[in-house]
C-alpha positions as CSV (number, residue, x, y, z in Angstrom):
1,X,-8.2,7.8,-10.7
2,X,-8.5,5.0,-13.2
3,X,-9.6,1.6,-11.7
4,X,-9.8,-1.4,-14.0
5,X,-12.0,-3.3,-11.5
6,X,-15.7,-2.8,-10.9
7,X,-15.0,-1.8,-7.3
8,X,-12.1,0.0,-5.6
9,X,-9.9,-1.6,-3.0
10,X,-10.7,-5.3,-3.5
11,X,-7.6,-6.4,-1.8
12,X,-8.4,-4.2,1.1
13,X,-11.8,-5.7,1.4
14,X,-10.5,-9.3,1.7
15,X,-7.6,-8.5,4.0
16,X,-7.5,-9.5,7.6
17,X,-10.3,-11.9,7.2
18,X,-12.6,-9.1,6.0
19,X,-11.5,-6.7,8.8
20,X,-8.4,-5.2,7.2
21,X,-5.2,-5.2,9.1
22,X,-4.6,-1.6,8.0
23,X,-1.3,-0.9,9.7
24,X,1.1,-2.0,12.4
25,X,2.1,0.0,15.5
26,X,5.7,-1.2,15.3
27,X,6.4,-0.5,11.7
28,X,10.2,-0.2,11.0
29,X,12.3,-0.3,7.9
30,X,13.7,-3.6,9.0
31,X,10.3,-5.1,8.5
32,X,10.6,-4.8,4.7
33,X,12.5,-6.8,2.1
34,X,14.2,-4.9,-0.8
35,X,17.4,-5.1,-2.7
36,X,18.0,-1.6,-1.2
37,X,17.3,-2.0,2.5
38,X,17.4,1.7,3.0
39,X,15.0,2.8,0.3
40,X,11.8,2.7,2.4
41,X,13.2,4.7,5.3
42,X,12.3,8.1,4.0
43,X,8.7,7.5,3.1
44,X,8.0,5.4,6.2
45,X,9.4,8.2,8.5
46,X,7.3,10.9,6.8
47,X,4.0,9.0,6.9
48,X,3.8,6.8,10.0
49,X,1.2,4.4,11.4
50,X,0.2,7.2,13.8
51,X,-0.6,9.4,10.7
52,X,-2.9,6.7,9.3
53,X,-4.5,6.0,12.7
54,X,-5.3,9.7,13.0
55,X,-7.1,9.5,9.7
56,X,-9.0,6.4,10.8
57,X,-10.0,8.1,14.1
58,X,-11.0,11.3,12.2
59,X,-13.6,9.1,10.4
60,X,-14.8,7.5,13.6
61,X,-13.8,4.0,12.6
62,X,-13.5,1.6,15.6
63,X,-10.4,-0.6,15.6
64,X,-8.4,-2.8,17.9
65,X,-4.9,-4.3,18.3
66,X,-4.9,-8.0,17.7
67,X,-1.3,-9.2,18.3
68,X,2.2,-7.9,17.7
69,X,0.9,-4.4,16.9
70,X,-1.5,-5.4,14.2
71,X,-4.5,-3.1,14.0
72,X,-7.9,-4.3,12.6
73,X,-11.2,-2.7,12.1
74,X,-13.8,-3.7,14.6
75,X,-16.5,-3.9,12.0
76,X,-15.4,-4.5,8.4
77,X,-12.7,-3.7,5.9
78,X,-15.3,-1.7,4.0
79,X,-14.8,1.0,6.7
80,X,-11.4,1.7,5.2
81,X,-12.4,1.8,1.6
82,X,-15.4,4.0,2.5
83,X,-13.0,6.3,4.3
84,X,-10.7,6.5,1.3
85,X,-13.6,7.2,-1.0
86,X,-14.8,10.0,1.2
87,X,-11.3,11.5,1.3
88,X,-11.2,11.3,-2.5
89,X,-14.5,13.1,-2.9
90,X,-13.5,15.8,-0.5
91,X,-10.3,16.3,-2.5
92,X,-12.2,16.5,-5.8
93,X,-10.9,13.2,-7.1
94,X,-13.0,11.5,-9.8
95,X,-12.9,7.7,-9.6
96,X,-13.6,5.9,-12.9
97,X,-14.3,2.2,-12.4
98,X,-14.0,-0.5,-15.2
99,X,-11.4,1.7,-16.8
100,X,-8.3,-0.2,-17.5
101,X,-5.0,1.2,-18.7
102,X,-4.2,0.0,-22.2
103,X,-1.2,2.2,-22.8
104,X,0.7,5.2,-21.4
105,X,2.5,7.6,-23.8
106,X,4.7,10.6,-23.0
107,X,4.1,13.8,-25.0
108,X,6.0,17.0,-25.1
109,X,4.4,18.4,-21.9
110,X,2.0,15.7,-20.7
111,X,1.4,12.0,-20.4
112,X,-1.5,10.4,-22.3
113,X,-3.1,7.4,-20.7
114,X,-5.3,5.3,-23.0
115,X,-8.1,3.1,-21.8
116,X,-10.2,0.9,-24.1
117,X,-12.9,3.6,-24.2
118,X,-11.1,7.0,-23.7
119,X,-7.9,8.9,-23.4
120,X,-6.7,11.0,-20.5
121,X,-3.9,13.5,-20.3
122,X,-2.0,14.9,-17.3
123,X,1.5,16.3,-16.4
124,X,2.0,13.4,-14.0
125,X,1.0,9.7,-13.7
126,X,1.1,7.7,-10.5
127,X,1.2,3.9,-11.0
128,X,-0.5,2.2,-8.1
129,X,-1.4,-1.1,-9.7
130,X,-0.2,-3.6,-7.2
131,X,1.5,-6.8,-8.2
132,X,0.7,-10.3,-9.5
133,X,-0.7,-11.9,-6.3
134,X,-4.3,-13.2,-6.3
135,X,-5.0,-13.0,-10.0
136,X,-8.7,-13.9,-9.4
137,X,-9.0,-10.4,-7.7
138,X,-7.8,-8.8,-11.0
139,X,-4.1,-8.6,-10.5
140,X,-2.1,-7.9,-13.7
141,X,1.4,-7.0,-14.8
142,X,0.4,-3.6,-16.1
143,X,2.5,-1.7,-13.6
144,X,5.6,-3.6,-14.7
145,X,4.7,-3.2,-18.3
146,X,4.5,0.6,-17.9
147,X,7.9,0.6,-16.2
148,X,9.5,-1.4,-18.9
149,X,8.0,0.8,-21.6
150,X,9.9,3.8,-20.1
151,X,13.1,1.9,-19.7
152,X,12.9,1.2,-15.9
153,X,14.5,-1.9,-14.5
154,X,12.4,-4.6,-12.8
155,X,13.8,-6.7,-10.1
156,X,12.6,-10.4,-10.5
157,X,9.0,-10.8,-9.2
158,X,8.0,-13.7,-7.0
159,X,5.2,-14.7,-4.6
160,X,5.6,-13.3,-1.1
161,X,3.9,-14.3,2.1
162,X,2.8,-17.5,0.5
163,X,2.3,-21.1,1.8
164,X,5.2,-23.6,1.1
165,X,4.7,-26.9,-0.6
166,X,6.1,-30.2,0.7
167,X,8.5,-32.2,-1.3
168,X,7.2,-35.7,-2.1
169,X,8.7,-37.3,1.0
170,X,7.3,-34.9,3.6
171,X,4.0,-34.8,1.8
172,X,3.6,-38.5,2.2
173,X,4.6,-38.2,5.9
174,X,2.5,-35.2,7.0
175,X,-0.2,-34.2,4.6
176,X,-2.9,-36.2,6.4
177,X,-2.3,-34.0,9.4
178,X,-3.8,-31.0,7.6
179,X,-5.3,-28.5,10.0
180,X,-2.9,-29.2,12.8
181,X,-1.0,-26.1,14.1
182,X,1.7,-25.3,16.6
183,X,3.8,-22.3,17.7
184,X,7.3,-22.6,16.3
185,X,10.4,-20.6,15.5
186,X,11.3,-20.8,11.8
187,X,14.4,-19.5,10.0
188,X,16.4,-20.2,6.9
189,X,19.0,-23.0,6.9
190,X,22.5,-21.6,7.4
191,X,23.6,-22.2,3.9
192,X,20.5,-20.6,2.4
193,X,20.9,-17.6,4.8
194,X,24.4,-17.1,3.4
195,X,23.1,-17.3,-0.2
196,X,20.4,-14.8,0.6
197,X,22.9,-12.3,2.1
198,X,25.4,-12.9,-0.7
199,X,22.7,-12.1,-3.3
200,X,21.9,-8.7,-1.9
201,X,23.1,-5.5,-3.5
202,X,26.2,-3.5,-2.5
203,X,26.5,-2.5,1.2
204,X,23.7,-4.9,2.1
205,X,25.9,-8.0,1.6
206,X,27.0,-9.7,4.8
207,X,25.4,-7.0,7.0
208,X,21.8,-8.4,7.1
209,X,21.0,-10.2,10.3
210,X,19.6,-13.7,10.2
211,X,15.8,-13.8,10.1
212,X,13.6,-15.8,12.5
213,X,9.9,-15.7,13.2
214,X,8.1,-17.1,16.2
215,X,4.5,-17.6,15.3
216,X,2.0,-20.3,14.4
217,X,2.7,-22.9,11.8
218,X,-0.1,-24.8,10.1
219,X,0.1,-28.1,8.2
220,X,-2.0,-28.1,5.0
221,X,-2.9,-30.7,2.5
222,X,0.0,-29.6,0.3
223,X,2.6,-28.3,2.8
224,X,3.0,-25.7,5.4
225,X,1.3,-22.4,6.1
226,X,0.4,-20.1,9.0
227,X,2.0,-16.8,10.0
228,X,5.5,-18.2,10.7
229,X,5.7,-20.0,7.3
230,X,4.2,-17.0,5.4
231,X,6.8,-14.8,7.0
232,X,9.8,-17.0,6.1
233,X,8.5,-17.7,2.6
234,X,9.4,-14.2,1.4
235,X,13.0,-14.8,2.5
236,X,13.1,-18.4,1.2
237,X,11.9,-17.1,-2.2
238,X,14.4,-14.3,-2.1
239,X,17.3,-16.7,-1.5
240,X,16.1,-19.4,-4.0
241,X,14.2,-17.1,-6.4
242,X,11.5,-19.6,-5.9
243,X,13.3,-22.3,-7.9
244,X,15.6,-24.3,-5.7
245,X,17.9,-26.5,-7.8
246,X,18.9,-30.1,-7.1
247,X,22.4,-28.8,-6.4
248,X,21.3,-26.0,-4.1
249,X,18.2,-27.1,-2.3
250,X,16.7,-24.3,-0.2
251,X,15.8,-25.5,3.3
252,X,14.2,-24.0,6.3
253,X,14.8,-24.9,10.0
254,X,11.9,-25.2,12.4
255,X,12.2,-25.1,16.1
256,X,9.3,-27.3,17.3
257,X,9.8,-26.6,21.0
258,X,10.8,-23.0,21.5
259,X,12.6,-22.4,24.8
260,X,11.7,-26.0,25.9
261,X,14.0,-28.9,26.7
262,X,12.4,-32.1,25.6
263,X,15.1,-34.4,26.8
264,X,15.3,-32.6,30.1
265,X,11.7,-33.7,30.7
266,X,12.6,-37.3,29.8
267,X,15.5,-37.3,32.2
268,X,13.2,-36.2,35.0
269,X,11.5,-39.6,34.8
270,X,12.9,-42.8,36.2
271,X,13.6,-44.4,32.9
272,X,14.7,-43.3,29.5
273,X,12.1,-44.7,27.2
274,X,10.0,-44.0,24.1
275,X,7.0,-43.7,26.4
276,X,8.6,-41.0,28.5
277,X,9.8,-39.2,25.3
278,X,6.3,-39.4,23.8
279,X,4.7,-38.0,26.9
280,X,7.1,-35.2,27.0
281,X,6.7,-34.3,23.3
282,X,2.9,-34.5,23.4
283,X,3.0,-32.0,26.2
284,X,4.6,-29.5,23.7
285,X,3.0,-30.3,20.3
286,X,-0.5,-31.3,19.3
287,X,-0.7,-35.1,20.0
288,X,-1.2,-36.3,16.4
289,X,1.8,-34.2,15.1
290,X,4.0,-35.2,18.1
291,X,3.2,-38.8,17.6
292,X,3.9,-38.8,13.8
293,X,7.1,-36.7,14.2
294,X,8.5,-39.1,16.8
295,X,7.7,-42.1,14.7
296,X,9.8,-40.6,12.0
297,X,12.6,-39.3,14.2
298,X,12.9,-41.8,17.0
299,X,16.4,-41.8,18.6
300,X,18.5,-44.8,17.5
301,X,19.4,-45.5,21.1
302,X,19.3,-43.9,24.5
303,X,22.9,-42.8,24.8
304,X,23.7,-39.2,25.8
305,X,25.0,-38.5,22.4
306,X,21.9,-39.8,20.6
307,X,19.6,-37.8,23.0
308,X,21.7,-34.6,22.4
309,X,21.3,-35.1,18.6
310,X,17.6,-35.7,19.0
311,X,17.2,-32.4,21.0
312,X,19.2,-30.6,18.3
313,X,16.8,-31.9,15.6
314,X,13.8,-30.9,17.6
315,X,15.0,-27.3,17.6
316,X,16.2,-27.4,14.0
317,X,13.9,-29.7,12.0
318,X,15.1,-29.3,8.4
319,X,12.4,-29.1,5.7
320,X,13.2,-28.5,2.1
321,X,10.1,-27.1,0.3
322,X,9.5,-28.2,-3.3
323,X,8.1,-24.7,-4.0
324,X,5.2,-22.4,-3.1
325,X,1.5,-22.2,-3.7
326,X,2.2,-19.4,-6.2
327,X,0.6,-16.1,-6.8
328,X,-2.9,-17.6,-6.4
329,X,-2.3,-17.9,-2.6
330,X,0.4,-15.2,-2.1
331,X,-0.6,-12.2,-0.1
332,X,1.8,-9.9,-1.9
333,X,4.3,-9.8,-4.8
334,X,7.9,-9.4,-3.9
335,X,10.3,-7.7,-6.3
336,X,9.1,-5.1,-8.8
337,X,10.3,-1.7,-10.0
338,X,14.0,-1.3,-9.0
339,X,14.3,1.2,-6.2
340,X,17.4,2.6,-7.9
341,X,15.1,3.9,-10.6
342,X,13.1,6.0,-8.1
343,X,13.5,8.9,-5.7
344,X,13.1,7.6,-2.1
345,X,11.5,10.9,-1.1
346,X,8.9,11.2,-3.9
347,X,8.7,7.8,-5.7
348,X,9.3,9.7,-8.9
349,X,11.2,8.0,-11.7
350,X,14.7,9.4,-12.0
351,X,14.6,8.9,-15.8
352,X,11.1,10.0,-16.5
353,X,10.0,13.2,-14.7
354,X,6.3,13.1,-13.7
355,X,6.1,9.3,-13.6
356,X,5.6,7.8,-10.1
357,X,5.4,4.2,-8.8
358,X,4.0,3.4,-5.3
359,X,3.0,0.4,-3.2
360,X,3.3,-3.2,-4.2
361,X,4.6,-2.5,-7.7
362,X,7.8,-1.3,-6.2
363,X,10.6,-3.6,-4.9
364,X,9.6,-3.2,-1.3
365,X,7.8,-6.0,0.5
366,X,6.6,-5.9,4.1
367,X,6.3,-8.6,6.7
368,X,2.9,-10.1,7.5
369,X,0.8,-7.9,9.8
370,X,-0.2,-4.6,8.3
371,X,3.2,-3.6,7.0
372,X,2.4,-3.8,3.3
373,X,-0.6,-1.5,3.8
374,X,1.6,1.0,5.7
375,X,4.0,0.9,2.8
376,X,1.1,1.7,0.4
377,X,-0.1,4.6,2.5
378,X,3.5,6.0,3.1
379,X,4.7,5.7,-0.5
380,X,1.4,7.1,-1.7
381,X,1.7,10.1,0.6
382,X,5.3,10.7,-0.7
383,X,4.1,10.7,-4.3
384,X,1.0,12.8,-3.4
385,X,3.0,15.5,-1.8
386,X,5.3,15.7,-4.8
387,X,2.5,15.8,-7.3
């Protein structure tokens, strides 16, 4: 195994706040984004979360479920990298650190992988290079470069699970509330959802259900983050390709009061007034955020029609991001090696026998919460069995 960094598994070590959210109990193919919604099914079915949990338990690693099926180490993420290193040693795998890949060539019977200091030959090469996210951890485009060299198509790459940046207007209105969080439901605006579905390949068009996430949203100095926003960001980027134009702005809708009726609380009082509305709203959202949002969205009058419109906006606040925080803050890279180029059972290139691509470098991106690690384990197992 050739590793260009000075230590294996650097992304594993920083994941989950240093405790590694190593899988999710409720992993399903629907929890992954790809131009081919069916591609991940085979690998995920043949190496499940329970398979990886069995490996974790075999090594005596203590773990716990946090929320929504997310499993974390009790101690540290280094438990997982230590486990993987031990498994490699027992299988006779030699790990070479500080050994980057400068070039891959295909000979008559074997591949030749050139590093800056040596050459290696083998009948098969497995590309497990990750994507472009978090470049300070050593992320590079080498996996995509290898794919292109052998004529494989790359689906457009973009940051996934990434904070969104406010447009100038919203930045001036909310940036000083950085650190405030609230539980919300977030989804794509209807027009953007239609654009996303229309942009998918073949049988996926028009058959993909609308996506919504109910989790925490966090206001930052630059925009919005937190689990709900990271989740929807991958779909927002898919629909806009990360570059919303002036003609086709890409908006998200945020339900600020899930399953709550704000106006109903006001009508329970004796008078319809801003004071009653403020009290009701501050009982749902953090006080500073509720106050600011009401100052910017005060009903024009107290007619039934105006109050109904206010309630609608509360449950569908429209925010149009100016962009994302980019690969520096993205947890994963969406897009990658086109799944039509690979066998879904083995991850082997259809054009180049013996060349495999696994994990993040492939156009399969999971939701937040351990899904991307499970894809890494499952796609790796598929290739390993074939090799």
